[in-house]
N, C-alpha and C positions, 0 to 999 in steps of 0.2 A: 199646560202638558196633559195629554191625556190619560186615562187608569193605565193603559198598556205601557205607555212610553215610561210611566213611573213604576211600575212592577219592574220593567227591564232593567231600569237603572237602580231599583233596588237588587235585584240580583246580580247585578256586575258590581254592584259595590261589595255584597259579601263576597263573591269570588275573589275579587282585588284584596279582600281582608284576607282571607285564607290563604291566597298565594303570598302575600308580604307575610303572616306568621310562618309559611312553609319554608322562604329565603332567609327569614331571623333564624330559623332552627338550623337550616343547612351551613349559614356561614358560622354562626357558633360552632358547632359539629368541628368544622374545617379549623377553626382557632383552636379546639381542645385536641384535634389530632396533630396540628403542626407542634402545640406545646408538649405532648405527650411524645412524640418523634423526637423533639429536641433532648427531652428527659432523659430518653432511652438510652440515646447516644453519651450525653454525659454522664450516665450511669456506667455504661461500659467502659469509657474512656475513665473513669475514676478508679474503678475496678481494675482495671489493667495496670495502672501506673502504681496502685496501691499495693497488687500482686508482686508486680517487679520491684518494687521499695523493701518488701519483707522477704523476698528470695534472694535479693542481692548479695546481702553477706555471705550466704550459701554458694552462691554463684562465685564469688571474689575466693572462698576457700579452694573450690572446685579448680579455678583457674591456677591457681598458686601452685596445687597440689601438681596438677599438668605441666607447668612450666619446670618445676624440681626435678618429675619423670622425665621429662624431655632433656633436661641439663645432665641428669644420670645415664640416658640413653646416648648422648652425645658422647661421655667420658667413658663408656663402653666401647662405642666405636673408634673412639682416640686410643684406647687400650687394644683392642684387636689390630689396629692398623700398626700399632710399635709393635706388637707380638708377630705379625705376620714380618714386619720389615726385619726384624732380629733374626725370625727363622731363616727368613732369606741371606741374609747375611752368613750365618751358621751353616747351613747346609751346602754339601759339597758340590760341585758342579759337573 
């Protein structure tokens, strides 16, 4: 092997080593990015379910109040209908 070929081979070897190191660091970065993305979504889901679990008693109380109010409104509507029926019967035609 001539000295020229040997120096060319050594330069090629150095470039291949540098390229390999760059590829390894890129692969490591991609793995870390994927792990962080998964952790990000896990945190968002856990916080969402935790917030729902913490707020659920208050939501149940509000829904109970709303249903009792709708029951009262239904009773008021029934009373208004009964009163209008009685007015219709009493009023002269």
